[in-house]
GUNUSE-146438 format. One record per atom (N, C-alpha, C): residue number from 1; atom name; x, y, z. Coordinates in nm, 2 decimals, padded with zeros to 4 digits. Atoms other than C-alpha are relative to their C-alpha. Layout:
BEGIN
 seq atom      X      Y      Z
 NUM   CA      X      Y      Z
...
***
This chain:
BEGIN
 seq atom      X      Y      Z
   1    N  00.04  00.02  00.14
   1   CA -08.56 -00.58 -01.86
   1    C  00.02 -00.16 -00.01
   2    N  00.00  00.14  00.00
   2   CA -08.44 -00.94 -01.83
   2    C -00.12 -00.06  00.08
   3    N  00.10  00.07 -00.09
   3   CA -08.67 -01.02 -01.55
   3    C -00.14  00.01 -00.08
   4    N  00.13 -00.01  00.07
   4   CA -08.97 -00.89 -01.74
   4    C  00.00 -00.06 -00.10
   5    N  00.04  00.09  00.13
   5   CA -08.91 -01.09 -02.04
   5    C  00.02 -00.13  00.03
   6    N  00.01  00.12 -00.04
   6   CA -08.85 -01.38 -01.83
   6    C -00.18 -00.03  00.02
   7    N  00.14  00.01 -00.02
   7   CA -09.18 -01.32 -01.70
   7    C -00.13  00.02 -00.11
   8    N  00.06 -00.02  00.13
   8   CA -09.33 -01.24 -02.04
   8    C -00.02 -00.19 -00.03
   9    N -00.01  00.14  00.05
   9   CA -09.20 -01.61 -02.14
   9    C -00.08 -00.09  00.08
  10    N  00.09  00.06 -00.07
  10   CA -09.36 -01.76 -01.84
  10    C -00.13  00.01 -00.03
  11    N  00.15  00.00  00.03
  11   CA -09.70 -01.63 -01.91
  11    C -00.03 -00.06 -00.14
  12    N  00.03  00.08  00.10
  12   CA -09.68 -01.73 -02.27
  12    C  00.01 -00.14 -00.03
  13    N -00.01  00.14  00.00
  13   CA -09.57 -02.05 -02.20
  13    C -00.10 -00.08  00.08
  14    N  00.09  00.03 -00.08
  14   CA -09.83 -02.11 -01.93
  14    C -00.12  00.01 -00.06
  15    N  00.14 -00.03  00.03
  15   CA -10.12 -01.97 -02.05
  15    C -00.05 -00.01 -00.18
  16    N  00.03  00.01  00.14
  16   CA -10.08 -01.98 -02.46
  16    C  00.08 -00.12 -00.04
  17    N -00.10  00.14  00.07
  17   CA -09.83 -02.28 -02.49
  17    C  00.10  00.06 -00.11
  18    N -00.13 -00.05  00.09
  18   CA -09.58 -02.07 -02.68
  18    C  00.11  00.02  00.07
  19    N -00.13 -00.01 -00.03
  19   CA -09.21 -02.06 -02.65
  19    C  00.07  00.12 -00.06
  20    N -00.06 -00.14  00.02
  20   CA -09.06 -01.71 -02.68
  20    C  00.14 -00.04 -00.05
  21    N -00.16  00.01 -00.01
  21   CA -08.69 -01.81 -02.62
  21    C  00.05 -00.15 -00.05
  22    N -00.06  00.14  00.05
  22   CA -08.49 -02.12 -02.76
  22    C  00.04 -00.08  00.15
  23    N -00.05  00.07 -00.12
  23   CA -08.43 -02.39 -02.47
  23    C  00.14  00.05  00.05
  24    N -00.12 -00.04 -00.06
  24   CA -08.07 -02.28 -02.45
  24    C  00.02  00.12  00.03
  25    N -00.01 -00.13 -00.07
  25   CA -08.10 -01.92 -02.40
  25    C -00.09  00.00  00.12
  26    N  00.07  00.02 -00.11
  26   CA -08.37 -01.99 -02.17
  26    C  00.08 -00.03  00.13
  27    N -00.09  00.05 -00.13
  27   CA -08.13 -02.20 -01.94
  27    C  00.08  00.13  00.02
  28    N -00.12 -00.07  00.01
  28   CA -07.85 -01.95 -01.99
  28    C -00.08  00.15  00.07
  29    N  00.07 -00.11 -00.11
  29   CA -08.09 -01.65 -01.86
  29    C -00.06 -00.04  00.14
  30    N  00.03  00.04 -00.14
  30   CA -08.22 -01.84 -01.56
  30    C  00.12 -00.02  00.11
  31    N -00.10  00.02 -00.09
  31   CA -07.87 -01.91 -01.45
  31    C  00.04  00.15  00.05
  32    N -00.05 -00.13 -00.04
  32   CA -07.82 -01.52 -01.45
  32    C -00.11  00.04  00.12
  33    N  00.09 -00.05 -00.11
  33   CA -08.17 -01.44 -01.26
  33    C -00.01 -00.12  00.11
  34    N  00.03  00.10 -00.11
  34   CA -08.19 -01.58 -00.91
  34    C -00.10  00.06  00.08
  35    N  00.11 -00.06 -00.09
  35   CA -08.52 -01.49 -00.74
  35    C -00.05 -00.09  00.12
  36    N  00.02  00.07 -00.11
  36   CA -08.50 -01.62 -00.41
  36    C -00.11  00.06  00.12
  37    N  00.09 -00.04 -00.09
  37   CA -08.78 -01.58 -00.14
  37    C -00.10  00.13 -00.06
  38    N  00.10 -00.09  00.08
  38   CA -09.01 -01.37 -00.41
  38    C  00.06  00.14  00.01
  39    N -00.07 -00.13  00.01
  39   CA -08.74 -01.08 -00.41
  39    C  00.06  00.02 -00.10
  40    N -00.08 -00.02  00.14
  40   CA -08.60 -00.92 -00.71
  40    C  00.14  00.02  00.06
  41    N -00.13 -00.03 -00.02
  41   CA -08.23 -00.93 -00.71
  41    C  00.05  00.13 -00.03
  42    N -00.07 -00.13  00.02
  42   CA -08.03 -00.62 -00.71
  42    C  00.08 -00.01 -00.13
  43    N -00.10  00.01  00.13
  43   CA -07.83 -00.52 -01.04
  43    C  00.11 -00.03  00.04
  44    N -00.11  00.06 -00.01
  44   CA -07.53 -00.59 -00.87
  44    C  00.03 -00.14  00.00
  45    N  00.01  00.12 -00.01
  45   CA -07.60 -00.93 -00.78
  45    C -00.02 -00.07 -00.15
  46    N  00.02  00.06  00.13
  46   CA -07.72 -00.99 -01.15
  46    C  00.10  00.00 -00.08
  47    N -00.12 -00.01  00.08
  47   CA -07.42 -00.87 -01.29
  47    C  00.11 -00.10  00.05
  48    N -00.09  00.08 -00.05
  48   CA -07.19 -01.07 -01.07
  48    C -00.04 -00.16 -00.04
  49    N  00.03  00.15  00.04
  49   CA -07.40 -01.39 -01.14
  49    C  00.02  00.00 -00.14
  50    N -00.06  00.03  00.13
  50   CA -07.36 -01.34 -01.50
  50    C  00.13 -00.01 -00.03
  51    N -00.15 -00.01  00.00
  51   CA -07.00 -01.25 -01.47
  51    C  00.04 -00.15  00.02
  52    N -00.01  00.14 -00.05
  52   CA -06.97 -01.58 -01.26
  52    C -00.02 -00.11 -00.10
  53    N  00.06  00.10  00.10
  53   CA -07.17 -01.78 -01.50
  53    C  00.13 -00.01 -00.14
  54    N -00.10  00.00  00.11
  54   CA -06.92 -01.67 -01.82
  54    C  00.11 -00.04  00.03
  55    N -00.13  00.04 -00.06
  55   CA -06.62 -01.72 -01.60
  55    C  00.02 -00.14  00.00
  56    N -00.01  00.17  00.00
  56   CA -06.69 -02.08 -01.53
  56    C -00.02 -00.06 -00.12
  57    N  00.01  00.06  00.11
  57   CA -06.80 -02.14 -01.87
  57    C  00.15  00.00 -00.10
  58    N -00.13 -00.02  00.02
  58   CA -06.45 -01.99 -01.98
  58    C  00.11 -00.10  00.02
  59    N -00.09  00.13 -00.07
  59   CA -06.26 -02.24 -01.76
  59    C -00.05 -00.12 -00.05
  60    N  00.02  00.13  00.02
  60   CA -06.46 -02.51 -01.85
  60    C  00.02 -00.02 -00.14
  61    N -00.05  00.02  00.15
  61   CA -06.41 -02.44 -02.24
  61    C  00.16 -00.02 -00.03
  62    N -00.14  00.01  00.00
  62   CA -06.03 -02.44 -02.15
  62    C  00.05  00.13 -00.07
  63    N -00.04 -00.12  00.05
  63   CA -06.02 -02.08 -02.28
  63    C  00.11  00.07  00.07
  64    N -00.08 -00.05 -00.10
  64   CA -05.87 -01.97 -01.97
  64    C  00.04 -00.11  00.09
  65    N -00.07  00.10 -00.07
  65   CA -05.66 -02.17 -01.74
  65    C  00.06  00.08  00.13
  66    N -00.04 -00.07 -00.15
  66   CA -05.54 -02.11 -01.35
  66    C  00.14 -00.09  00.04
  67    N -00.11  00.10 -00.07
  67   CA -05.22 -02.21 -01.17
  67    C -00.02  00.05  00.16
  68    N  00.03 -00.02 -00.12
  68   CA -05.21 -02.26 -00.82
  68    C  00.11  00.08  00.08
  69    N -00.13 -00.09 -00.06
  69   CA -04.99 -02.03 -00.59
  69    C  00.05 -00.07  00.08
  70    N -00.10  00.09 -00.10
  70   CA -04.72 -02.21 -00.43
  70    C  00.13  00.06  00.02
  71    N -00.16 -00.07 -00.04
  71   CA -04.35 -02.10 -00.31
  71    C  00.06 -00.03 -00.13
  72    N -00.09 -00.03  00.12
  72   CA -04.17 -01.99 -00.61
  72    C -00.10 -00.06 -00.15
  73    N  00.09  00.03  00.14
  73   CA -04.47 -02.05 -00.89
  73    C  00.06  00.11 -00.10
  74    N -00.04 -00.04  00.09
  74   CA -04.40 -01.91 -01.22
  74    C -00.13  00.04 -00.08
  75    N  00.10  00.00  00.06
  75   CA -04.65 -01.75 -01.44
  75    C  00.03  00.12 -00.10
  76    N  00.00 -00.10  00.13
  76   CA -04.68 -01.56 -01.80
  76    C -00.11  00.06  00.02
  77    N  00.12 -00.07  00.00
  77   CA -04.93 -01.30 -01.79
  77    C -00.05  00.02 -00.15
  78    N  00.06  00.03  00.15
  78   CA -05.10 -01.41 -02.14
  78    C -00.13  00.06 -00.01
  79    N  00.13 -00.04 -00.03
  79   CA -05.43 -01.26 -02.02
  79    C -00.10 -00.13 -00.03
  80    N  00.09  00.14 -00.01
  80   CA -05.58 -01.62 -02.03
  80    C  00.03 -00.07  00.12
  81    N -00.03  00.08 -00.11
  81   CA -05.42 -01.74 -01.70
  81    C -00.04  00.08  00.13
  82    N  00.04 -00.06 -00.12
  82   CA -05.55 -01.68 -01.36
  82    C  00.08 -00.06  00.11
  83    N -00.11  00.05 -00.13
  83   CA -05.40 -01.75 -01.00
  83    C -00.09 -00.05  00.10
  84    N  00.06  00.04 -00.08
  84   CA -05.58 -01.96 -00.75
  84    C  00.11  00.00  00.14
  85    N -00.07 -00.01 -00.11
  85   CA -05.46 -01.86 -00.40
  85    C -00.09 -00.02  00.13
  86    N  00.10  00.05 -00.09
  86   CA -05.65 -02.04 -00.12
  86    C -00.15  00.01 -00.05
  87    N  00.13 -00.05  00.06
  87   CA -06.00 -01.91 -00.15
  87    C -00.02  00.11 -00.08
  88    N  00.00 -00.11  00.08
  88   CA -05.94 -01.64 -00.38
  88    C  00.07 -00.05 -00.14
  89    N -00.02  00.03  00.14
  89   CA -05.92 -01.62 -00.77
  89    C  00.06  00.15 -00.04
  90    N -00.07 -00.11  00.07
  90   CA -05.66 -01.36 -00.92
  90    C  00.00 -00.01 -00.17
  91    N  00.03  00.00  00.12
  91   CA -05.76 -01.26 -01.26
  91    C  00.06  00.13 -00.08
  92    N -00.07 -00.14  00.07
  92   CA -05.60 -00.99 -01.51
  92    C -00.13  00.08 -00.04
  93    N  00.09 -00.08  00.07
  93   CA -05.79 -00.70 -01.66
  93    C -00.03 -00.06 -00.15
  94    N  00.04  00.07  00.12
  94   CA -05.76 -00.89 -02.02
  94    C -00.10 -00.11  00.01
  95    N  00.13  00.13 -00.02
  95   CA -05.97 -01.18 -01.87
  95    C -00.13  00.08  00.01
  96    N  00.14 -00.07 -00.01
  96   CA -06.23 -00.94 -01.76
  96    C -00.05  00.06 -00.12
  97    N  00.07 -00.06  00.12
  97   CA -06.24 -00.75 -02.08
  97    C -00.05 -00.12 -00.10
  98    N  00.03  00.12  00.09
  98   CA -06.27 -01.10 -02.25
  98    C -00.14 -00.05  00.02
  99    N  00.12  00.03 -00.02
  99   CA -06.57 -01.18 -02.07
  99    C -00.11  00.11  00.00
 100    N  00.10 -00.10  00.01
 100   CA -06.74 -00.86 -02.09
 100    C -00.05  00.01 -00.14
 101    N  00.03 -00.05  00.14
 101   CA -06.73 -00.88 -02.48
 101    C -00.13 -00.15 -00.02
 102    N  00.10  00.13  00.02
 102   CA -06.97 -01.22 -02.40
 102    C -00.12  00.01  00.08
 103    N  00.12 -00.03 -00.09
 103   CA -07.21 -01.06 -02.14
 103    C -00.10  00.10 -00.07
 104    N  00.11 -00.08  00.07
 104   CA -07.54 -00.91 -02.22
 104    C -00.07  00.12  00.08
 105    N  00.05 -00.08 -00.07
 105   CA -07.60 -00.71 -01.92
 105    C  00.09  00.13  00.02
 106    N -00.09 -00.11 -00.04
 106   CA -07.28 -00.48 -01.91
 106    C  00.09  00.02 -00.14
 107    N -00.05  00.00  00.11
 107   CA -07.07 -00.31 -02.16
 107    C  00.16  00.05  00.04
 108    N -00.15 -00.06 -00.04
 108   CA -06.74 -00.21 -01.96
 108    C  00.03 -00.08  00.13
 109    N -00.05  00.09 -00.12
 109   CA -06.53 -00.40 -01.70
 109    C -00.01  00.07  00.14
 110    N  00.02 -00.09 -00.10
 110   CA -06.58 -00.11 -01.47
 110    C -00.11 -00.03  00.08
 111    N  00.11  00.01 -00.03
 111   CA -06.91 -00.21 -01.43
 111    C  00.00 -00.12  00.10
 112    N -00.01  00.12 -00.09
 112   CA -06.82 -00.57 -01.29
 112    C  00.09  00.01  00.11
 113    N -00.06 -00.03 -00.11
 113   CA -06.56 -00.41 -01.06
 113    C -00.05  00.06  00.09
 114    N  00.11 -00.07 -00.12
 114   CA -06.81 -00.17 -00.91
 114    C -00.08 -00.10  00.06
 115    N  00.09  00.10 -00.07
 115   CA -07.05 -00.46 -00.86
 115    C  00.05 -00.07  00.10
 116    N -00.05  00.07 -00.14
 116   CA -06.81 -00.67 -00.66
 116    C  00.05  00.08  00.09
 117    N -00.07 -00.09 -00.12
 117   CA -06.64 -00.38 -00.48
 117    C -00.12  00.07  00.08
 118    N  00.12 -00.07 -00.07
 118   CA -07.02 -00.25 -00.37
 118    C  00.00 -00.10  00.12
 119    N  00.04  00.08 -00.11
 119   CA -07.06 -00.58 -00.21
 119    C  00.09 -00.05  00.05
 120    N -00.12  00.02 -00.10
 120   CA -06.74 -00.60 -00.03
 120    C  00.09 -00.13 -00.07
 121    N -00.08  00.13  00.01
 121   CA -06.61 -00.92 -00.24
 121    C  00.11  00.03 -00.09
 122    N -00.10 -00.01  00.06
 122   CA -06.33 -00.77 -00.41
 122    C  00.12  00.06  00.08
 123    N -00.12 -00.05 -00.06
 123   CA -05.98 -00.73 -00.24
 123    C  00.06  00.10 -00.06
 124    N -00.10 -00.07  00.08
 124   CA -05.80 -00.42 -00.34
 124    C  00.08  00.05  00.09
 125    N -00.10 -00.09 -00.11
 125   CA -05.49 -00.29 -00.20
 125    C  00.11  00.10 -00.08
 126    N -00.07 -00.08  00.06
 126   CA -05.35 -00.07 -00.49
 126    C -00.10  00.06 -00.11
 127    N  00.13 -00.07  00.10
 127   CA -05.65  00.14 -00.62
 127    C -00.12 -00.10 -00.04
 128    N  00.13  00.08  00.04
 128   CA -05.85 -00.12 -00.78
 128    C  00.04 -00.15  00.01
 129    N -00.08  00.08  00.01
 129   CA -05.60 -00.38 -00.81
 129    C  00.04 -00.09  00.13
 130    N -00.07  00.09 -00.11
 130   CA -05.42 -00.68 -00.59
 130    C  00.14 -00.01 -00.07
 131    N -00.09  00.04  00.06
 131   CA -05.07 -00.65 -00.68
 131    C  00.10 -00.10  00.07
 132    N -00.08  00.12 -00.09
 132   CA -04.83 -00.96 -00.61
 132    C  00.13 -00.01 -00.10
 133    N -00.15 -00.01  00.08
 133   CA -04.44 -01.02 -00.71
 133    C -00.01 -00.16 -00.06
 134    N -00.02  00.14  00.05
 134   CA -04.38 -01.36 -00.91
 134    C  00.12  00.00 -00.11
 135    N -00.09  00.00  00.11
 135   CA -04.15 -01.46 -01.19
 135    C -00.08 -00.07 -00.12
 136    N  00.04  00.04  00.08
 136   CA -04.20 -01.54 -01.52
 136    C  00.05 -00.15 -00.05
 137    N -00.05  00.14  00.03
 137   CA -04.12 -01.86 -01.72
 137    C  00.16  00.02 -00.04
 138    N -00.16  00.00  00.04
 138   CA -03.77 -01.73 -01.82
 138    C  00.06  00.03  00.15
 139    N -00.09 -00.04 -00.13
 139   CA -03.70 -01.64 -01.42
 139    C  00.00  00.15  00.01
 140    N -00.04 -00.15 -00.02
 140   CA -03.74 -01.27 -01.45
 140    C -00.10  00.04  00.11
 141    N  00.10 -00.05 -00.07
 141   CA -03.89 -01.08 -01.16
 141    C -00.10  00.08 -00.08
 142    N  00.12 -00.06  00.03
 142   CA -04.25 -00.93 -01.22
 142    C -00.09  00.04  00.13
 143    N  00.13 -00.02 -00.11
 143   CA -04.52 -00.74 -01.04
 143    C -00.10  00.03 -00.09
 144    N  00.09  00.00  00.08
 144   CA -04.83 -00.83 -01.17
 144    C -00.15  00.07  00.08
 145    N  00.14 -00.06 -00.07
 145   CA -05.18 -00.64 -01.09
 145    C -00.10 -00.07 -00.06
 146    N  00.11  00.07  00.05
 146   CA -05.46 -00.87 -01.10
 146    C -00.13  00.05  00.11
 147    N  00.13 -00.03 -00.07
 147   CA -05.83 -00.84 -00.96
 147    C -00.02 -00.13  00.11
 148    N  00.00  00.12 -00.10
 148   CA -05.88 -01.06 -00.65
 148    C -00.14 -00.02  00.05
 149    N  00.14  00.06  00.00
 149   CA -06.23 -01.24 -00.65
 149    C  00.00 -00.10  00.11
 150    N  00.04  00.13 -00.07
 150   CA -06.37 -01.49 -00.41
 150    C -00.01 -00.11 -00.08
 151    N  00.01  00.13  00.11
 151   CA -06.29 -01.83 -00.58
 151    C -00.13 -00.07  00.01
 152    N  00.13  00.08 -00.01
 152   CA -06.64 -01.96 -00.48
 152    C -00.09  00.09 -00.10
 153    N  00.09 -00.04  00.11
 153   CA -06.79 -01.75 -00.76
 153    C  00.01 -00.10 -00.10
 154    N -00.03  00.11  00.11
 154   CA -06.67 -02.04 -01.00
 154    C -00.12 -00.10  00.05
 155    N  00.07  00.13  00.00
 155   CA -06.89 -02.34 -01.04
 155    C  00.06 -00.09  00.08
 156    N -00.06  00.10 -00.09
 156   CA -06.81 -02.61 -00.80
 156    C  00.10 -00.09 -00.04
 157    N -00.11  00.09  00.07
 157   CA -06.65 -02.84 -01.04
 157    C  00.13  00.07 -00.03
 158    N -00.10 -00.08  00.06
 158   CA -06.45 -02.57 -01.20
 158    C  00.10  00.02  00.12
 159    N -00.09 -00.05 -00.09
 159   CA -06.32 -02.47 -00.86
 159    C  00.10 -00.14  00.07
 160    N -00.09  00.12 -00.05
 160   CA -06.22 -02.82 -00.74
 160    C  00.08 -00.02 -00.09
 161    N -00.10  00.02  00.06
 161   CA -06.05 -02.88 -01.04
 161    C  00.12  00.09 -00.02
 162    N -00.12 -00.10 -00.02
 162   CA -05.84 -02.56 -01.03
 162    C  00.07 -00.01  00.14
 163    N -00.06  00.00 -00.13
 163   CA -05.77 -02.59 -00.65
 163    C  00.08 -00.14  00.00
 164    N -00.07  00.13 -00.02
 164   CA -05.66 -02.98 -00.71
 164    C  00.04 -00.03 -00.12
 165    N -00.06  00.02  00.11
 165   CA -05.48 -02.99 -01.02
 165    C  00.05 -00.16 -00.04
 166    N -00.05  00.15 -00.01
 166   CA -05.33 -03.32 -00.94
 166    C -00.09 -00.09 -00.01
 167    N  00.11  00.09  00.00
 167   CA -05.66 -03.50 -00.91
 167    C -00.06  00.04 -00.14
 168    N  00.08 -00.03  00.13
 168   CA -05.80 -03.32 -01.23
 168    C  00.09 -00.07 -00.09
 169    N -00.06  00.10  00.11
 169   CA -05.51 -03.50 -01.42
 169    C -00.01 -00.11  00.01
 170    N  00.03  00.16 -00.03
 170   CA -05.57 -03.82 -01.27
 170    C -00.12 -00.03 -00.05
 171    N  00.17  00.03  00.07
 171   CA -05.95 -03.81 -01.36
 171    C  00.00  00.00 -00.12
***
């Protein structure tokens, strides 16, 4: 449906000189739709692109934060903090639910999980999640069950800042 709306928008603008979408919403929709080689993208790819754009936006707005996984790191599962571990991004189900509320194409977190799982981008070791052991800020042991996504779904500038927090603080 979104592709059809963009085609109609292009026709109205090219032949009639009318703009149906506002400039901001048109830019947002163009980020979601990616048509390379005159092929229509799959539904999974569209869901993944929208999710990636919204996730990057949340990190850019500082609604979400991330800690880099190092030896003896501590994390409080507050539903707003993810973990960067090499080229992987671990996020909680609460973070996914927050993003789903802002998305146009899906209404449940299962749709996002299924889209990434179908393309083999989601590493799962315990049903749907990747459990890991850590400690909270009080030093108490905890086992967290986060979703394990590839970190390159984030925009390049966001990924750089999350992987290099020392440089980001300096800049």
